[in-house]
DRENBA-235682 format. One record per residue (C-alpha): y, x, z; residue in three letters. Coordinates in steps of 0.5 Angstrom, whole numbers, plus 500, padded with zeros to 3 digits. Layout:
% residues N
PT | yy | xx | zz | resn
PT | Y | X | Z | ALA
...
This chain:
% residues 525
PT | yy | xx | zz | resn
PT | 794 | 373 | 622 | UNK
PT | 786 | 371 | 621 | UNK
PT | 783 | 367 | 624 | UNK
PT | 778 | 367 | 629 | UNK
PT | 776 | 361 | 632 | UNK
PT | 776 | 355 | 631 | UNK
PT | 782 | 352 | 635 | UNK
PT | 787 | 354 | 640 | UNK
PT | 783 | 359 | 644 | UNK
PT | 785 | 366 | 647 | UNK
PT | 782 | 372 | 646 | UNK
PT | 782 | 377 | 652 | UNK
PT | 778 | 384 | 648 | UNK
PT | 779 | 391 | 651 | UNK
PT | 787 | 391 | 654 | UNK
PT | 790 | 386 | 650 | UNK
PT | 790 | 378 | 650 | UNK
PT | 791 | 375 | 643 | UNK
PT | 793 | 368 | 642 | UNK
PT | 790 | 366 | 635 | UNK
PT | 794 | 359 | 631 | UNK
PT | 791 | 355 | 627 | UNK
PT | 793 | 352 | 621 | UNK
PT | 793 | 345 | 622 | UNK
PT | 797 | 342 | 615 | UNK
PT | 792 | 346 | 612 | UNK
PT | 784 | 345 | 614 | UNK
PT | 782 | 350 | 609 | UNK
PT | 786 | 357 | 612 | UNK
PT | 781 | 355 | 618 | UNK
PT | 775 | 355 | 616 | UNK
PT | 772 | 362 | 615 | UNK
PT | 766 | 364 | 609 | UNK
PT | 759 | 364 | 614 | UNK
PT | 756 | 371 | 613 | UNK
PT | 749 | 371 | 609 | UNK
PT | 743 | 371 | 613 | UNK
PT | 742 | 378 | 613 | UNK
PT | 749 | 379 | 616 | UNK
PT | 749 | 374 | 621 | UNK
PT | 742 | 376 | 624 | UNK
PT | 745 | 383 | 624 | UNK
PT | 751 | 382 | 626 | UNK
PT | 751 | 384 | 634 | UNK
PT | 756 | 381 | 639 | UNK
PT | 763 | 385 | 641 | UNK
PT | 760 | 388 | 648 | UNK
PT | 768 | 387 | 650 | UNK
PT | 768 | 380 | 648 | UNK
PT | 761 | 379 | 653 | UNK
PT | 766 | 382 | 658 | UNK
PT | 772 | 378 | 657 | UNK
PT | 768 | 373 | 657 | UNK
PT | 764 | 374 | 664 | UNK
PT | 764 | 368 | 669 | UNK
PT | 766 | 362 | 664 | UNK
PT | 763 | 356 | 664 | UNK
PT | 764 | 351 | 658 | UNK
PT | 770 | 347 | 659 | UNK
PT | 774 | 353 | 663 | UNK
PT | 771 | 353 | 670 | UNK
PT | 768 | 359 | 673 | UNK
PT | 762 | 362 | 676 | UNK
PT | 763 | 364 | 683 | UNK
PT | 763 | 372 | 685 | UNK
PT | 760 | 372 | 692 | UNK
PT | 753 | 377 | 691 | UNK
PT | 753 | 384 | 694 | UNK
PT | 749 | 390 | 692 | UNK
PT | 744 | 386 | 699 | UNK
PT | 744 | 379 | 695 | UNK
PT | 743 | 382 | 689 | UNK
PT | 736 | 386 | 691 | UNK
PT | 733 | 380 | 695 | UNK
PT | 735 | 376 | 688 | UNK
PT | 730 | 380 | 685 | UNK
PT | 725 | 382 | 690 | UNK
PT | 724 | 375 | 691 | UNK
PT | 723 | 374 | 684 | UNK
PT | 718 | 378 | 684 | UNK
PT | 715 | 380 | 690 | UNK
PT | 708 | 376 | 691 | UNK
PT | 706 | 373 | 684 | UNK
PT | 701 | 378 | 683 | UNK
PT | 698 | 379 | 690 | UNK
PT | 699 | 372 | 691 | UNK
PT | 696 | 368 | 687 | UNK
PT | 692 | 372 | 681 | UNK
PT | 688 | 378 | 685 | UNK
PT | 682 | 374 | 684 | UNK
PT | 684 | 375 | 676 | UNK
PT | 685 | 381 | 676 | UNK
PT | 680 | 385 | 682 | UNK
PT | 674 | 383 | 677 | UNK
PT | 677 | 387 | 671 | UNK
PT | 679 | 393 | 675 | UNK
PT | 674 | 394 | 681 | UNK
PT | 677 | 398 | 687 | UNK
PT | 681 | 402 | 682 | UNK
PT | 686 | 394 | 682 | UNK
PT | 691 | 399 | 686 | UNK
PT | 691 | 404 | 679 | UNK
PT | 692 | 398 | 675 | UNK
PT | 698 | 396 | 680 | UNK
PT | 701 | 404 | 679 | UNK
PT | 701 | 404 | 671 | UNK
PT | 704 | 396 | 672 | UNK
PT | 709 | 399 | 677 | UNK
PT | 710 | 406 | 672 | UNK
PT | 711 | 402 | 666 | UNK
PT | 716 | 397 | 669 | UNK
PT | 720 | 403 | 673 | UNK
PT | 721 | 405 | 666 | UNK
PT | 723 | 399 | 664 | UNK
PT | 727 | 398 | 670 | UNK
PT | 732 | 405 | 669 | UNK
PT | 734 | 401 | 662 | UNK
PT | 736 | 396 | 666 | UNK
PT | 740 | 399 | 670 | UNK
PT | 743 | 403 | 665 | UNK
PT | 745 | 396 | 661 | UNK
PT | 747 | 392 | 668 | UNK
PT | 752 | 398 | 669 | UNK
PT | 755 | 398 | 661 | UNK
PT | 754 | 390 | 660 | UNK
PT | 755 | 386 | 667 | UNK
PT | 754 | 379 | 664 | UNK
PT | 750 | 374 | 666 | UNK
PT | 745 | 374 | 660 | UNK
PT | 740 | 379 | 662 | UNK
PT | 736 | 383 | 656 | UNK
PT | 739 | 377 | 650 | UNK
PT | 746 | 380 | 652 | UNK
PT | 743 | 388 | 652 | UNK
PT | 740 | 386 | 644 | UNK
PT | 745 | 382 | 642 | UNK
PT | 750 | 388 | 644 | UNK
PT | 746 | 392 | 640 | UNK
PT | 742 | 390 | 635 | UNK
PT | 744 | 384 | 632 | UNK
PT | 744 | 376 | 633 | UNK
PT | 737 | 376 | 630 | UNK
PT | 733 | 380 | 635 | UNK
PT | 738 | 377 | 641 | UNK
PT | 735 | 370 | 639 | UNK
PT | 728 | 374 | 639 | UNK
PT | 730 | 377 | 646 | UNK
PT | 732 | 371 | 648 | UNK
PT | 727 | 366 | 647 | UNK
PT | 722 | 370 | 650 | UNK
PT | 726 | 370 | 656 | UNK
PT | 724 | 363 | 657 | UNK
PT | 718 | 365 | 656 | UNK
PT | 718 | 370 | 661 | UNK
PT | 723 | 366 | 667 | UNK
PT | 721 | 359 | 665 | UNK
PT | 714 | 359 | 664 | UNK
PT | 713 | 365 | 669 | UNK
PT | 716 | 360 | 675 | UNK
PT | 711 | 354 | 672 | UNK
PT | 705 | 360 | 673 | UNK
PT | 707 | 361 | 680 | UNK
PT | 708 | 354 | 681 | UNK
PT | 701 | 353 | 680 | UNK
PT | 699 | 358 | 685 | UNK
PT | 702 | 353 | 690 | UNK
PT | 697 | 347 | 690 | UNK
PT | 691 | 353 | 693 | UNK
PT | 696 | 355 | 699 | UNK
PT | 698 | 349 | 701 | UNK
PT | 691 | 346 | 701 | UNK
PT | 688 | 352 | 706 | UNK
PT | 695 | 349 | 710 | UNK
PT | 692 | 344 | 711 | UNK
PT | 685 | 345 | 712 | UNK
PT | 687 | 348 | 719 | UNK
PT | 688 | 341 | 721 | UNK
PT | 681 | 338 | 717 | UNK
PT | 686 | 335 | 711 | UNK
PT | 686 | 338 | 703 | UNK
PT | 688 | 335 | 698 | UNK
PT | 684 | 333 | 692 | UNK
PT | 683 | 336 | 685 | UNK
PT | 686 | 331 | 682 | UNK
PT | 692 | 332 | 686 | UNK
PT | 693 | 340 | 687 | UNK
PT | 690 | 342 | 679 | UNK
PT | 693 | 341 | 673 | UNK
PT | 688 | 338 | 668 | UNK
PT | 683 | 343 | 664 | UNK
PT | 682 | 345 | 672 | UNK
PT | 679 | 340 | 674 | UNK
PT | 686 | 336 | 676 | UNK
PT | 690 | 331 | 674 | UNK
PT | 697 | 334 | 676 | UNK
PT | 699 | 340 | 681 | UNK
PT | 704 | 336 | 685 | UNK
PT | 705 | 342 | 690 | UNK
PT | 708 | 345 | 684 | UNK
PT | 711 | 340 | 682 | UNK
PT | 715 | 339 | 688 | UNK
PT | 717 | 346 | 690 | UNK
PT | 721 | 346 | 683 | UNK
PT | 724 | 341 | 685 | UNK
PT | 726 | 342 | 691 | UNK
PT | 729 | 350 | 688 | UNK
PT | 732 | 346 | 682 | UNK
PT | 736 | 342 | 689 | UNK
PT | 738 | 347 | 692 | UNK
PT | 741 | 351 | 685 | UNK
PT | 745 | 345 | 684 | UNK
PT | 748 | 346 | 691 | UNK
PT | 751 | 352 | 690 | UNK
PT | 749 | 360 | 688 | UNK
PT | 751 | 363 | 695 | UNK
PT | 747 | 358 | 700 | UNK
PT | 742 | 359 | 695 | UNK
PT | 742 | 367 | 695 | UNK
PT | 742 | 366 | 703 | UNK
PT | 736 | 361 | 703 | UNK
PT | 731 | 366 | 699 | UNK
PT | 734 | 372 | 703 | UNK
PT | 731 | 369 | 710 | UNK
PT | 724 | 368 | 705 | UNK
PT | 724 | 374 | 703 | UNK
PT | 724 | 377 | 710 | UNK
PT | 719 | 372 | 712 | UNK
PT | 714 | 373 | 706 | UNK
PT | 715 | 381 | 706 | UNK
PT | 713 | 380 | 714 | UNK
PT | 707 | 377 | 712 | UNK
PT | 705 | 382 | 708 | UNK
PT | 706 | 387 | 712 | UNK
PT | 702 | 383 | 717 | UNK
PT | 697 | 382 | 712 | UNK
PT | 695 | 390 | 712 | UNK
PT | 695 | 390 | 719 | UNK
PT | 690 | 386 | 720 | UNK
PT | 686 | 388 | 714 | UNK
PT | 686 | 396 | 715 | UNK
PT | 682 | 393 | 723 | UNK
PT | 677 | 392 | 717 | UNK
PT | 677 | 398 | 713 | UNK
PT | 672 | 401 | 709 | UNK
PT | 671 | 406 | 704 | UNK
PT | 665 | 405 | 701 | UNK
PT | 668 | 399 | 697 | UNK
PT | 672 | 405 | 693 | UNK
PT | 666 | 407 | 690 | UNK
PT | 665 | 406 | 685 | UNK
PT | 672 | 407 | 683 | UNK
PT | 672 | 406 | 676 | UNK
PT | 666 | 401 | 675 | UNK
PT | 669 | 398 | 669 | UNK
PT | 671 | 403 | 667 | UNK
PT | 678 | 406 | 664 | UNK
PT | 679 | 399 | 659 | UNK
PT | 678 | 394 | 666 | UNK
PT | 683 | 399 | 669 | UNK
PT | 688 | 398 | 663 | UNK
PT | 686 | 390 | 661 | UNK
PT | 688 | 389 | 669 | UNK
PT | 695 | 393 | 669 | UNK
PT | 697 | 388 | 663 | UNK
PT | 695 | 382 | 668 | UNK
PT | 699 | 384 | 673 | UNK
PT | 705 | 386 | 670 | UNK
PT | 705 | 380 | 671 | UNK
PT | 707 | 381 | 679 | UNK
PT | 713 | 385 | 676 | UNK
PT | 716 | 380 | 672 | UNK
PT | 723 | 378 | 676 | UNK
PT | 726 | 385 | 677 | UNK
PT | 730 | 384 | 672 | UNK
PT | 733 | 378 | 676 | UNK
PT | 739 | 381 | 678 | UNK
PT | 742 | 382 | 672 | UNK
PT | 742 | 376 | 670 | UNK
PT | 747 | 375 | 676 | UNK
PT | 752 | 380 | 674 | UNK
PT | 757 | 374 | 673 | UNK
PT | 756 | 372 | 680 | UNK
PT | 756 | 379 | 684 | UNK
PT | 763 | 382 | 686 | UNK
PT | 762 | 389 | 684 | UNK
PT | 757 | 388 | 678 | UNK
PT | 758 | 396 | 675 | UNK
PT | 756 | 399 | 682 | UNK
PT | 751 | 393 | 685 | UNK
PT | 746 | 391 | 679 | UNK
PT | 743 | 399 | 677 | UNK
PT | 742 | 400 | 685 | UNK
PT | 739 | 392 | 686 | UNK
PT | 734 | 394 | 680 | UNK
PT | 732 | 400 | 683 | UNK
PT | 731 | 398 | 691 | UNK
PT | 727 | 392 | 689 | UNK
PT | 722 | 396 | 684 | UNK
PT | 721 | 401 | 689 | UNK
PT | 720 | 395 | 695 | UNK
PT | 716 | 391 | 691 | UNK
PT | 711 | 397 | 688 | UNK
PT | 711 | 400 | 695 | UNK
PT | 708 | 393 | 697 | UNK
PT | 703 | 391 | 693 | UNK
PT | 700 | 398 | 692 | UNK
PT | 699 | 398 | 699 | UNK
PT | 696 | 391 | 700 | UNK
PT | 691 | 392 | 693 | UNK
PT | 688 | 398 | 698 | UNK
PT | 688 | 394 | 704 | UNK
PT | 685 | 389 | 700 | UNK
PT | 679 | 392 | 698 | UNK
PT | 678 | 397 | 704 | UNK
PT | 676 | 390 | 707 | UNK
PT | 672 | 387 | 702 | UNK
PT | 668 | 389 | 697 | UNK
PT | 670 | 388 | 689 | UNK
PT | 665 | 383 | 687 | UNK
PT | 667 | 378 | 693 | UNK
PT | 673 | 377 | 689 | UNK
PT | 671 | 373 | 682 | UNK
PT | 673 | 367 | 683 | UNK
PT | 677 | 367 | 689 | UNK
PT | 683 | 362 | 691 | UNK
PT | 688 | 364 | 695 | UNK
PT | 683 | 371 | 697 | UNK
PT | 689 | 374 | 702 | UNK
PT | 688 | 368 | 707 | UNK
PT | 680 | 368 | 706 | UNK
PT | 681 | 376 | 708 | UNK
PT | 685 | 373 | 714 | UNK
PT | 681 | 369 | 717 | UNK
PT | 673 | 373 | 715 | UNK
PT | 676 | 378 | 719 | UNK
PT | 679 | 376 | 725 | UNK
PT | 676 | 368 | 725 | UNK
PT | 683 | 365 | 728 | UNK
PT | 684 | 359 | 724 | UNK
PT | 692 | 360 | 726 | UNK
PT | 692 | 366 | 723 | UNK
PT | 690 | 364 | 717 | UNK
PT | 695 | 358 | 717 | UNK
PT | 700 | 362 | 719 | UNK
PT | 699 | 366 | 713 | UNK
PT | 698 | 360 | 708 | UNK
PT | 705 | 357 | 711 | UNK
PT | 709 | 364 | 709 | UNK
PT | 705 | 365 | 702 | UNK
PT | 708 | 358 | 700 | UNK
PT | 715 | 361 | 702 | UNK
PT | 713 | 366 | 698 | UNK
PT | 712 | 362 | 692 | UNK
PT | 717 | 357 | 693 | UNK
PT | 722 | 364 | 693 | UNK
PT | 719 | 367 | 687 | UNK
PT | 721 | 359 | 683 | UNK
PT | 729 | 360 | 687 | UNK
PT | 730 | 366 | 684 | UNK
PT | 727 | 367 | 678 | UNK
PT | 729 | 359 | 676 | UNK
PT | 736 | 361 | 678 | UNK
PT | 735 | 367 | 672 | UNK
PT | 733 | 362 | 668 | UNK
PT | 739 | 358 | 668 | UNK
PT | 744 | 364 | 667 | UNK
PT | 740 | 366 | 661 | UNK
PT | 741 | 359 | 658 | UNK
PT | 749 | 359 | 660 | UNK
PT | 750 | 365 | 656 | UNK
PT | 746 | 364 | 650 | UNK
PT | 749 | 357 | 650 | UNK
PT | 756 | 360 | 650 | UNK
PT | 754 | 365 | 644 | UNK
PT | 753 | 357 | 640 | UNK
PT | 745 | 359 | 641 | UNK
PT | 743 | 353 | 645 | UNK
PT | 747 | 347 | 646 | UNK
PT | 753 | 347 | 649 | UNK
PT | 751 | 343 | 655 | UNK
PT | 746 | 349 | 658 | UNK
PT | 754 | 352 | 659 | UNK
PT | 758 | 347 | 664 | UNK
PT | 759 | 350 | 670 | UNK
PT | 761 | 344 | 676 | UNK
PT | 768 | 346 | 679 | UNK
PT | 765 | 343 | 685 | UNK
PT | 760 | 348 | 686 | UNK
PT | 762 | 352 | 681 | UNK
PT | 754 | 352 | 678 | UNK
PT | 752 | 350 | 671 | UNK
PT | 748 | 343 | 674 | UNK
PT | 746 | 340 | 668 | UNK
PT | 743 | 346 | 665 | UNK
PT | 740 | 346 | 672 | UNK
PT | 737 | 340 | 671 | UNK
PT | 734 | 340 | 665 | UNK
PT | 731 | 346 | 665 | UNK
PT | 728 | 346 | 673 | UNK
PT | 725 | 337 | 670 | UNK
PT | 722 | 342 | 663 | UNK
PT | 719 | 347 | 668 | UNK
PT | 717 | 342 | 673 | UNK
PT | 712 | 338 | 669 | UNK
PT | 710 | 345 | 666 | UNK
PT | 707 | 347 | 674 | UNK
PT | 704 | 341 | 674 | UNK
PT | 700 | 340 | 667 | UNK
PT | 699 | 346 | 665 | UNK
PT | 694 | 351 | 667 | UNK
PT | 695 | 358 | 671 | UNK
PT | 692 | 362 | 667 | UNK
PT | 695 | 361 | 660 | UNK
PT | 701 | 361 | 662 | UNK
PT | 700 | 368 | 666 | UNK
PT | 698 | 371 | 660 | UNK
PT | 702 | 369 | 655 | UNK
PT | 708 | 370 | 659 | UNK
PT | 707 | 378 | 661 | UNK
PT | 707 | 378 | 653 | UNK
PT | 714 | 375 | 652 | UNK
PT | 717 | 380 | 658 | UNK
PT | 713 | 386 | 656 | UNK
PT | 717 | 385 | 648 | UNK
PT | 724 | 383 | 652 | UNK
PT | 724 | 390 | 657 | UNK
PT | 721 | 394 | 650 | UNK
PT | 729 | 391 | 647 | UNK
PT | 732 | 394 | 653 | UNK
PT | 729 | 401 | 652 | UNK
PT | 732 | 401 | 644 | UNK
PT | 738 | 398 | 647 | UNK
PT | 740 | 404 | 651 | UNK
PT | 738 | 410 | 646 | UNK
PT | 742 | 405 | 641 | UNK
PT | 748 | 405 | 645 | UNK
PT | 747 | 412 | 647 | UNK
PT | 748 | 415 | 640 | UNK
PT | 753 | 411 | 637 | UNK
PT | 757 | 408 | 643 | UNK
PT | 757 | 415 | 648 | UNK
PT | 764 | 413 | 649 | UNK
PT | 763 | 407 | 654 | UNK
PT | 763 | 407 | 660 | UNK
PT | 756 | 407 | 665 | UNK
PT | 756 | 406 | 672 | UNK
PT | 748 | 409 | 672 | UNK
PT | 745 | 413 | 667 | UNK
PT | 738 | 414 | 665 | UNK
PT | 734 | 420 | 667 | UNK
PT | 731 | 425 | 662 | UNK
PT | 733 | 421 | 657 | UNK
PT | 732 | 420 | 651 | UNK
PT | 725 | 421 | 653 | UNK
PT | 724 | 415 | 659 | UNK
PT | 726 | 410 | 655 | UNK
PT | 721 | 412 | 649 | UNK
PT | 716 | 413 | 655 | UNK
PT | 719 | 406 | 657 | UNK
PT | 719 | 403 | 650 | UNK
PT | 711 | 406 | 649 | UNK
PT | 708 | 404 | 655 | UNK
PT | 710 | 396 | 654 | UNK
PT | 707 | 397 | 647 | UNK
PT | 701 | 399 | 650 | UNK
PT | 700 | 393 | 655 | UNK
PT | 702 | 389 | 649 | UNK
PT | 696 | 391 | 645 | UNK
PT | 691 | 391 | 651 | UNK
PT | 692 | 382 | 652 | UNK
PT | 687 | 378 | 649 | UNK
PT | 687 | 375 | 642 | UNK
PT | 689 | 368 | 646 | UNK
PT | 695 | 370 | 648 | UNK
PT | 698 | 374 | 642 | UNK
PT | 696 | 367 | 637 | UNK
PT | 699 | 364 | 643 | UNK
PT | 706 | 369 | 643 | UNK
PT | 705 | 368 | 636 | UNK
PT | 706 | 360 | 636 | UNK
PT | 712 | 360 | 641 | UNK
PT | 716 | 365 | 637 | UNK
PT | 715 | 360 | 630 | UNK
PT | 718 | 354 | 635 | UNK
PT | 724 | 359 | 637 | UNK
PT | 726 | 361 | 629 | UNK
PT | 725 | 354 | 628 | UNK
PT | 730 | 352 | 633 | UNK
PT | 734 | 358 | 631 | UNK
PT | 735 | 355 | 624 | UNK
PT | 736 | 349 | 626 | UNK
PT | 741 | 350 | 631 | UNK
PT | 743 | 357 | 632 | UNK
PT | 746 | 360 | 625 | UNK
PT | 750 | 353 | 625 | UNK
PT | 753 | 355 | 631 | UNK
PT | 753 | 362 | 632 | UNK
PT | 760 | 363 | 635 | UNK
PT | 760 | 370 | 632 | UNK
PT | 758 | 368 | 626 | UNK
PT | 765 | 365 | 626 | UNK
PT | 769 | 370 | 625 | UNK
PT | 771 | 373 | 619 | UNK
PT | 769 | 379 | 616 | UNK
PT | 775 | 383 | 618 | UNK
PT | 776 | 380 | 624 | UNK
PT | 769 | 382 | 627 | UNK
PT | 770 | 390 | 624 | UNK
PT | 776 | 390 | 628 | UNK
PT | 773 | 386 | 635 | UNK
PT | 768 | 392 | 635 | UNK
PT | 772 | 398 | 634 | UNK
PT | 775 | 397 | 640 | UNK
PT | 774 | 400 | 645 | UNK
PT | 774 | 397 | 652 | UNK
PT | 777 | 399 | 657 | UNK
PT | 775 | 400 | 665 | UNK
PT | 782 | 396 | 666 | UNK
PT | 780 | 390 | 662 | UNK
PT | 773 | 391 | 666 | UNK
PT | 776 | 390 | 672 | UNK
PT | 780 | 385 | 671 | UNK
PT | 774 | 381 | 668 | UNK
PT | 770 | 381 | 674 | UNK
PT | 776 | 379 | 678 | UNK
């Protein structure tokens, strides 16, 4: 029998279980000629292999399946809602003027077009790797690595970018008691400080919670999401009491170009809706619940973003936002004159930021687990604790790196670089849907993209359009990031890839095998 893996392993593909013996007396027989670089970059990981490996960590320990559609929706909402409104509103309003709500609609449309593609792929390939796994199944190892490296930018770096904004709201909270943190402790270098202590503390607390268990983290996140939805609705109720329709004139002071530039910037606000797809191996019924959670979260987040943006502009002229930090808190304070209202909102804002940090950091650890399982990153990221059912070592490593980044790097550079990496990953998911519809129409899909192929094509074009509207500095940062990623791939991933260990014959056989509903059900049980 041909050798599939080095060592004795059970390989579950389709409906059959194959035990592969290794000829230990003849080491040459156990070795498999690795494919050429070009062939390896194009090798796709069989979907059946992904499904069979779902939930398994390094050493055989299992992740715990405990999430239903409600918890999955709250993960996506928790990872998304609040970022643009609470942290970067002061940076985006000066670009678009009163039309900032249009920018949120444009960015939301781009996200929605990609969200429906995510929903189809999440139901089809219900694993933890998100768009990394989808790219591996459709476009091969080379594009999968690029996508995975973009996801590191999207998840780990966005956690740091969001956490940076915590210092502003901590100071708003302390101001109610006549106290404040000095810039040296609440701002990173480059923004007038030495280290952003609140940002680091929030990341460390989220890391500790994730180490304790995914179920506990999900319930705490749900409670925080309810609080932050409540405070944003409360803000709208107060802001509309001071609504002035004249603040919307002229609607486009910076022209359509300003609206487009702001849309590219506030797209950062929608990063996280795909977080539910990283929980595919901890969902009780991923093929049914993942698509529902992704679509529900998009509806909730977009509605609240537009509502808050309209309320904020109605309460204050757009020029007022230029250079304003913690804008929503200041609006509440100026309208009501009651310090306790600003205090309550500031506490809620800190909790909202904590929720984003918690859920996005969760997603990053699961993506790294999936990449580790494929040999793309070291095995330590794939080790699952038998006691907690979580990747403890990987969570500690990633959490520490993110905490240091949050404490030492300014927000602006992080947010823009994150947006371009995310847009690239979203575009790949749209392409993946088109590929699998054309090449694997036999696969069972629990959700299908409406108006195919128009929707995924528009999603790809919209992502490309928003990427082109980002500045040259952002593109340079992205280019440097990708060069680092390519170096890591050639230094580690190419030599340790599990898919590359398959012989050409075995690879072709496994790729040609069908994925039966029974195998998916067995893997998810």
